[in-house]
GUKEFI-982909 format. One record per residue (C-alpha): residue in three letters; x, y, z. Coordinates in steps of 0.05 Angstrom, whole numbers, plus 5000, padded with zeros to 4 digits. Example, Ala and Ser with C-alpha at 12.3 -4.5 7.8 and 13.67 -1.06 7.14 Angstrom:
ALA524649105156 SER527349795143 
This chain:
UNK479636192721 UNK485736612703 UNK484236542630 UNK477036752639 UNK479337382676 UNK484437532621 UNK479137452566 UNK474237892604 UNK479638422614 UNK481438412539 UNK474138472519 UNK473039062566 UNK479239412538 UNK476939302467 UNK469839552482 UNK472540172517 UNK477240322460 UNK471440242410 UNK467140702453 UNK472641232454 UNK473141202378 UNK465641312371 UNK465741862423 UNK471342212386 UNK467542182321 UNK460842412350 UNK463542972394 UNK464743492339 UNK457743372313 UNK454543442381 UNK455744202382 UNK449844282335 UNK445543692356 UNK441643572420 UNK440442852397 UNK447842702389 UNK449243042455 UNK444042582488 UNK447241972455 UNK454142172480 UNK451342312549 UNK448441602550 UNK455141312527 UNK458641692583 UNK453541552638 UNK458341152682 UNK463941672678 UNK465142082740 UNK470542512773 UNK474841902790 UNK475141622719 UNK480541642666 UNK482142342646 UNK480242322572 UNK473342022588 UNK472542532643 UNK474143102595 UNK469042842544 UNK463842772598 UNK465143492619 UNK464643732548 UNK458043362538 UNK455343672602 UNK456944362575 UNK453144182512 UNK447243942554 UNK447344632585 UNK446944932515 UNK440944522497 UNK437344552564 UNK431144982571 UNK431645122646 UNK436445652669 UNK438145272733 UNK439844652693 UNK444045052645 UNK448145332702 UNK448844662738 UNK450744272675 UNK455844792654 UNK459144842723 UNK459644092730 UNK462244022659 UNK467644552668 UNK469644232734 UNK470643552701 UNK474643852644 UNK479144252690 UNK480243632734 UNK482243242671 UNK487243782651 UNK490043812721 UNK490843052723 UNK494143012654 UNK496443692629 UNK500643402573 UNK494843032540 UNK493343372474 UNK486443072468 UNK484343372535 UNK487144042513 UNK483244002447 UNK476943852486 UNK477944442533 UNK479544912476 UNK473344692437 UNK468944812497 UNK472045492512 UNK471445712439 UNK464045542439 UNK462245802508 UNK458346452511 UNK463047032529 UNK458947232591 UNK460646562624 UNK467946762627 UNK470646082608 UNK475746292556 UNK482246412594 UNK486045802567 UNK484645862492 UNK491546152475 UNK495145662521 UNK491545062491 UNK492445322420 UNK499945362432 UNK500144672464 UNK496244362406 UNK500744702354 UNK507044472390 UNK504843752402 UNK500443592341 UNK505943172308 UNK506242722369 UNK499142452361 UNK499541712345 UNK492141572331 UNK490241722258 UNK483041842279 UNK484842332334 UNK489842692289 UNK484442802237 UNK479443042289 UNK484343542319 UNK486543772250 UNK479243882229 UNK478144272293 UNK484144722279 UNK481844842207 UNK475045082233 UNK477545472293 UNK477246232292 UNK483246252340 UNK488445982291 UNK491146452238 UNK491946242166 UNK499446182177 UNK498345732238 UNK493245312201 UNK498345202144 UNK502844842193 UNK497444302202 UNK496844152128 
């Protein structure tokens, strides 16, 4: 019985890790695609406010993208508010997590100015710049680097530090 539990635990961990890899790869593409946003939303269906912080941050980001693609104003508002709440909870729970900071910065950069969700861009930019070298995952490092290269908030001089 112990072995069965151990095998099930290992399988769950491997599946979750694979899901996170796929979520990481799809997330940057979702900004321009309602279909990819829907796929990510499906992958993150079981994630809620009590879940792991990185998953929670991705779920929040996907909800803000659902707001972008929604047709109804009330849905746009509700999705965006819930998404921001999940992202901010994730940052509060793990403020030293560079992936969560990248997620928040990407959402804030792409949020319409009138929503007022832009106050942490400079803070997150500095955090990412300072801690980029500490990223262990090659996939995550590439994703964050690609984000920095495309960001309007990093100067050419700052971008050169990521090359």
